C-alpha positions, 0 to 999 in steps of 0.5 A: 611551122608555128610555135604558138600553141591552139586554145581548143575550145568546144561549142557550148551546144554541145552538151558533151554529148560525145560526138563533138569536134574542138577547134583552135581559132587563135592561129586563124589571123597569125597562120590562116589556119583552123585546127579542128579534132575530135573532142574525145581523142586530144592526142589523135589527127588534127585537120588544118583548114585555111580561114577561107574554108572554115568560113565557108563551112560555117556560113554553109552550116548556117545557112543549113542550120546544122 
């Protein structure tokens, strides 16, 4: 359990279109965790990815021009 709070941010590419996620990468180094949530529902569910899983997802998305 961590007492460090996530610092959420949304990509500048999102253009506030309402179909965005927020990530809190500040927990990656110290907790091997990258929390992800829906930007429209700050009190909703949070998905926690390991840093390795998150890095793989980002690499795939970048290769696919997603």
